C-alpha positions, 0 to 999 in steps of 0.5 A, a space after each residue: 670762486 677758485 681755491 687759493 693754492 699752497 703758493 699763496 700760503 707759502 708766500 705768506 709764510 716766508 715773505 716771498 712774492 708770488 710769481 704766478 703768472 696770468 694763465 698759470 695753473 696753481 698747485 692743488 692741495 691735499 686738504 685745505 684746512 691744513 694749509 694755514 698752519 704753514 705760516 707758523 711752522 716753516 722753521 727749517 733753513 738751508 743748512 738744516 735741510 742740507 744736514 737732514 738730507 745728508 744723513 738720509 742719503 749718507 751719514 758718513 763713509 762708514 758702510 761704503 768700504 765694499 764699493 772698493 772691495 767689490 771691484 777694486 779701487 779702480 772700479 770703485 773710483 770709476 763708480 764713485 765718479 759716474 754714479 752721482 751723475 746717473 743717479 744722485 743728481 737726476 734724483 736731486 733735481 727732481 726733488 728740487 723741482 717737485 719739492 718747491 712745486 708742492 712744499 707740503 708734508 708727505 713729499 713724494 706721496 703728494 707727487 704721486 697722489 697728484 699724478 695718479 690719484 689716491 690709490 697709487 699715492 697710498 701705495 707710494 706712501 706705504 712702500 716708502 714708510 715700510 722701508 724707512 721705518 724698518 731700516 731705522 731699527 738697524 742703527 741702535 743695533 749697530 751702535 750696540 754692536 760697536 759698543 760690544 767690541 769693548 764688552 761682549 756682554 753688552 749685546 747679549 740676551 734681554 739686557 742687550 735688547 733693553 740697551 738697544 731700546 735705550 739707545 733708540 730712545 736717546 736717538 729719538 729725543 730731538 724728534 720728541 723735542 721739536 723740529 728746530 732742534 732736529 735741524 740744528 742737531 743734524 748740523 752738529 752731528 754732521 760736524 762730529 762725523 766729518 771732523 774725525 774723518 778729515 783727520 783720518 783721511 789726511 793721516 792716511 794720505 801722509 802715511 800711504 806708500 801703496 799708490 799703485 793700489 789705485 789701479 788695482 781691480 778685483 781678481 778671482 784669486 785674492 789669496 795673494 793680496 800683493 799680486 792679485 792674480 787670476 781673471 778679473 772678477 767684479 761682484 756687480 750685485 754687491 757693488 750696485 747694492 752698496 752704491 744704492 745703499 750709500 747714495 739713496 735718500 735724496 727724495 726724502 728731503 721732500 717729505 717735511 716740505 711743510 716745515 721748510 722756510 722759503 722752500 723755493 730757495 732752500 731746497 735747490 741750495 740744500 740739495 746742491 750742498 748735500 750732493 757735493 758733501 756726499 760725493 766728497 764723503 766717499 771719495 777721499 776717505 776710500 782712496 786714502 784707505 786704499 793707498 794705505 792698504 792695511 788691511 788690504 782692500 780685498 778684505 774690507 767689510 762694514 768694519 773696515 774703517 775701524 780696523 784701518 784706523 786702529 792699524 794707523 793711529 792706534 786707540 786714539 784714531 780708533 776712538 775718533 772713528 768710533 765717535 764719528 760712527 756713533 754720531 753717524 748712526 744717531 744722525 741717520 736714525 734721527 733724520 730717518 725717524 723725522 722723515 717717516 713721521 712727517 710722511 705719515 702726517 703728510 699722508 693724513 693731510 691728504 686723507 690717505 692715513 687716519 686723521 689721528 696722525 694729524 695730532 701735534 703736541 701743543 708746545 713743540 708742534 711735534 706730530 707725536 702720534 706719528 713719532 710714537 708709531 715709528 718708535 714702536 716699530 723700532 722697539 719691535 724690530 730692534 732685536 731681530 737679524 736684518 739681513 733678509 729684512 734689509 734686502 726686502 726694504 731695498 726692493 720696496 724702496 726701489 719700487 717707491 722711487 720708480 713710482 715717484 720718478 714716473 709721477 714726475 714725468 707724468 706731472 710734466 706732461 699733464 700739468 705743464 703750466 703749474 707754477 714751478 718756482 724751480 724747474 729742471 732746465 731741460 725738456 720733458 723728453 730729455 728729463 725722461 731720458 736722464 731717468 732711464 738709467 736710474 729706473 733700470 738700476 732700480 729695476 735690477 735691485 728689485 730683480 736681485 731680491 727675487 733672484 736670491 737663494 732664499 725666497 723670504 725677501 721676495 715673499 715679504 715684498 709681495 706681502 707689503 704690495 698685496 696688503 697695501 692694495 687690499 687696504 686701499 681697495 677696502 677703504 675705497 679711497 677717493 680723491 675727495 680732498 683732491 682739487 684739480 689744478 685746472 679748476 683752480 687756475 687763478 688766485 682770485 
């Protein structure tokens, strides 16, 4: 007797008709006992998934200014035009294909699990969880730092730490109260982020008088900001890392696949909306700021949009951008917590994490143990300086993405007939070719961490890798819940 696949349960949950043809392989599941839960828990719609994906990838223009200051507006615009096609769109397409093939919590952890077995599935889950959980501690600190511009004492001492923890708790409330609230909360926060920046962008274009700056590139001597003399000097490391930071996260949309309604339709549409929104989010505010150019683009840092807003529209426009920045921090924090929490839950469903992470609140259906652990990590790290840690998490995140991309190709080769409700419309060889540039760039990001003057980030990366490998070996992880798709070739 063969085992029913997640496709059957997905159809029951969403009202879709199963389109598994005779002779198709069907999708394996991590833990059969968990599958019936899909019937009642798929509540995230296209708009909710798009908003969650948007905040996991972008969250607004804040933090993108160095795309222009690293190489100049001309290089920045070229990067903004090219990067989505060589990195974002391939990743979004892979995410759409495999999220509809394996619409389960855990997302890319499940993909690697199916491609390479439990050892590498665990490494994938650990790397992604570590980078996501640590990164998430940044957003409460950024919010308090922003508020401290009005009163410097807010971020100081023990009181500053308690304020950061309080902000973290407020930001976590949607995750505590339920999946549906998280989805619609992200839609609302996206609106609060985008409207002020639309006003900002239009105002900048109207006031602009330095359109020639769009042709400018960064030069060695930037002391004369009107001329920009000296040889062209592009800070490639800063540019690539800033692009990665602002465009990374598409695969995170797969992690809560068990909560998505009608995944075969929802995922492709949501990822398309997210990709377009992210591209527009950066291009227009950055070009508008460059042609206004006060302060000059050579001086831009993470706080550039606030300074530009103050110079253009005084406290009124600054207040709007401050509101948008707080909403952006909240959205990125809440969506990231949602992802890391459901990643733990998905790993537990696959037998890759302790069963305690399967526990859910009876009323809200929230995986409260996973949420609590993610919040605890934030409380521990929220008061620390993050420059070294961010470099480390970028490297670990890059490693996890490389592994999931390799898994995507492996599944195309080893499981060619498995039912794929959405499939990237290219051959496996062409798909592998499309992924060479993202993989090369991700390898470069990992290399830059080990090439830093300080060895601390490299040591931290090594610790994560070694601990993960030793843990998996010590537990003697075996594919006891894994069912070979070839052994389940029918729904009978």
